[in-house]
C-alpha positions, 0 to 999 in steps of 0.5 A: 500500500505504501509503495502504491501511495508513493508512486508517481502514478498515484501522485498524478491521479490524486491531483485531480478531484474525484468528481471528474473521474466519477462524472466520466464513469457516470456519463459512460454508463449513461451512454452505454445504457441509455444513449438517447438521454445524452442530449442537451434538452434531457441533460438540461432538465437533470442539471436544473434540478440540482441547481439549488444544491449547486448554489448551496455548495458555493457557500459550503466550499467557502466555509470548509476552506476556512476549516469550518462547516455550515449545516444550517442551509436546510433550515434557511431554505425551509424558512424562506420557502414558508415565508414565500408560500404561506401567504403571510405577505399577501400581495408582496412583489417578487422584489420583496421576497428576494430582499426578504430571503437575502436578508434572512440568509445574511443574518443567519450566516452572520450569526453562525460566523460570530458564534464560530469565530468569536465565541469559539462554538463548534461549527457543527453544533451551532449550525446544526442546532440553528437548522433544527430550531428553524425547522421546528419553528416552521413546523410550528407555524404550519402545523406540519401541513404544506403552507400554500401555493408558490406565486406563479412568477417563481415558476415562470422564471424557473422555466425560462431558457437563456441561450438554449439552456435553462435559466437556473443552470446559466445563473448557477454557472455565472454564480460559480464563475463569480465565486471563482473570481472572488477566491482567486482575484481578491484579498479576501480570497487570499485570506481564505487560503491563508486561514485554511493552510494554518490559522496560527500562521495566518494570524501572525502574518496579519490576516484578520482570521476572525473577520475572514471566518465571519465573512465566509459564514455570512456569504454561505448564508447568502448562498443558502438564501439564493438556493432557497429562492431557486428551490422554491421556484422549482415547486408549485406548492410550499412544503415543510420538508423541502431542502432538508437533505441539501446540507449533507449533500453539499458537504458530500459534493464539496469533498468529492470536488476536492475541498476538504477542511482547509484544503481547496485543491479542487477550487470552485469547479471541482465541487461544481462537477461534484454536484453534477455527479450527484445529478447523474448518479441519481439518474443512473440509480433510478434507471436501474431501479435503485430505491431511496435507501440505496441512494443514501448508501451511495451518498455515504460511500462517496463521502467515505471513499473521497475521505479515504482518497484524501487521507492517503494523499495526505499521508504520502 
């Protein structure tokens, strides 16, 4: 095993995030088993469904780059979905809902950041606890029943196309490109890299570690809010369960894409392709009759194998 890990081939292979390899395998399976599904229209429908996850991953990769994590996304998505579909703001405009959602995400993200960076609370504990509180709050307000219909303007926007592609997909790609620029071309991006490599060294080098972590969590909250808007637009009726599985999937896609708690070799596009992997993985498993239990097992195995992959790479 030691000889394999230290081999030149392994070093070359390990430089590429696992998401790229898995995506190629899944596309080959689709090509062999269902070649008619590999056309732009069909693929666009598949990819459009994972756009909320893809946007949430942008926030997740940011906090994981500073050795943190955010599991509050499910609660944020559920709360915003309830606010939009419950009718508590009758006659409200699209702009009002967008501002409300973004403000909600920013406040929750800021709270997470302050608790993690200044109060030194475990990121897992505080973000998971906050998510549970938000879910319970929505369950209480709705009495466990679907709140109501989503305004039609959301569905109309979700179903539009731009340059032949679904508009949500184009929006996701643009947002990913902006995040890539933020991390590669700005001072904040350099701070994120420094904090991820070593918090003590970053502190002694003059990097504002606390502010960087707080801002990372605040932006993650903003991404969760945007994901909530897209997720809400994808459904016709409000739900008390929507988005609850997305936080753990976002962690899985981020790890699969080469971002592991302080290490960001996969950049932004590695996790982007990690999300695409989950889109095609669900298609392939559904095609072969794999149920929900099997899909959960597959998600767990992907996280496990990706963690082992990076563990071997770190030990070599």
